[in-house]
C-alpha positions as CSV (number, residue, x, y, z in Angstrom):
1,X,0.0,0.0,0.0
2,X,1.2,3.4,-0.9
3,X,-1.2,5.3,1.4
4,X,0.1,5.2,5.0
5,X,-3.5,4.9,6.2
6,X,-5.1,2.9,3.3
7,X,-8.6,3.2,4.8
8,X,-8.5,6.9,4.1
9,X,-7.8,6.5,0.4
10,X,-10.1,8.8,-1.6
11,X,-11.6,10.2,1.6
12,X,-9.6,13.4,2.3
13,X,-6.8,15.3,0.8
14,X,-4.3,15.1,3.7
15,X,-3.5,11.4,3.4
16,X,0.3,10.6,3.6
17,X,1.8,8.4,0.9
18,X,5.1,6.5,0.9
19,X,7.0,4.2,-1.3
20,X,6.8,0.7,0.1
21,X,9.8,-1.7,-0.1
22,X,8.3,-3.5,-3.1
23,X,7.1,-0.3,-4.8
24,X,8.5,2.6,-6.8
25,X,8.3,6.4,-6.8
26,X,6.4,6.6,-10.1
27,X,3.7,4.3,-8.8
28,X,3.5,6.3,-5.6
29,X,2.9,9.5,-7.6
30,X,0.2,7.8,-9.6
31,X,-1.5,6.5,-6.4
32,X,-1.4,10.1,-5.0
33,X,-2.8,11.6,-8.2
34,X,-5.6,9.0,-8.4
35,X,-6.4,9.6,-4.7
36,X,-6.8,13.3,-5.3
37,X,-9.1,12.7,-8.2
38,X,-11.3,10.4,-6.1
39,X,-11.4,13.0,-3.3
40,X,-12.3,15.7,-5.8
41,X,-15.0,13.5,-7.2
42,X,-16.6,13.2,-3.7
43,X,-17.2,17.0,-3.8
44,X,-19.5,16.7,-6.8
45,X,-22.6,14.7,-7.6
46,X,-21.5,11.9,-9.8
47,X,-23.6,9.1,-11.3
48,X,-23.7,5.9,-9.3
49,X,-20.8,3.4,-9.7
50,X,-23.2,1.0,-11.4
51,X,-24.2,3.7,-13.9
52,X,-20.6,4.7,-14.6
53,X,-19.7,1.0,-15.0
54,X,-22.6,0.4,-17.5
55,X,-21.6,3.5,-19.5
56,X,-17.9,2.5,-19.7
57,X,-18.1,-1.3,-19.6
58,X,-17.0,-2.4,-16.1
59,X,-18.7,-3.6,-12.9
60,X,-20.0,-1.5,-10.0
61,X,-17.7,-3.7,-7.8
62,X,-14.7,-2.7,-9.9
63,X,-15.6,1.0,-9.5
64,X,-16.0,0.5,-5.8
65,X,-12.7,-1.4,-5.4
66,X,-10.8,1.2,-7.4
67,X,-12.2,4.3,-5.7
68,X,-11.5,2.8,-2.3
69,X,-7.9,2.1,-3.2
70,X,-8.2,-1.7,-3.1
71,X,-7.0,-2.0,-6.7
72,X,-5.3,0.0,-9.4
73,X,-7.5,1.6,-12.0
74,X,-7.4,0.3,-15.5
75,X,-7.1,2.8,-18.2
76,X,-10.9,2.6,-18.8
77,X,-11.7,3.3,-15.1
78,X,-9.2,6.2,-15.0
79,X,-10.7,7.8,-18.1
80,X,-14.2,7.1,-16.8
81,X,-13.4,9.0,-13.6
82,X,-11.9,11.9,-15.5
83,X,-14.9,12.1,-17.9
84,X,-17.6,12.0,-15.2
85,X,-15.6,14.4,-13.0
86,X,-15.3,16.8,-15.9
87,X,-19.0,16.4,-16.7
88,X,-19.8,17.2,-13.0
89,X,-17.5,20.2,-12.8
90,X,-18.9,21.7,-16.0
91,X,-22.5,21.6,-14.6
92,X,-23.1,25.0,-12.9
93,X,-25.5,23.6,-10.3
94,X,-23.2,20.8,-9.4
95,X,-20.3,22.7,-7.7
């Protein structure tokens, strides 16, 4: 785990990350970036994980596991988060 307190992944901005013995600095930076995206997404009304999964072709469980930091996002899940977050941010009544 790259997050020192993994249960806080995606919950708040002030989570500390480290590079574990079997990890690398680039992966740590990716984990930190994805964590910040997930935290940001929680400040906007996004569709449900099931709806996002149907739209982009993955399961609700995959969405849940990724946004809780239990697994790395695939390219599809990462792009799905970026798209739905951008959609949410661009809606004036959703900020």
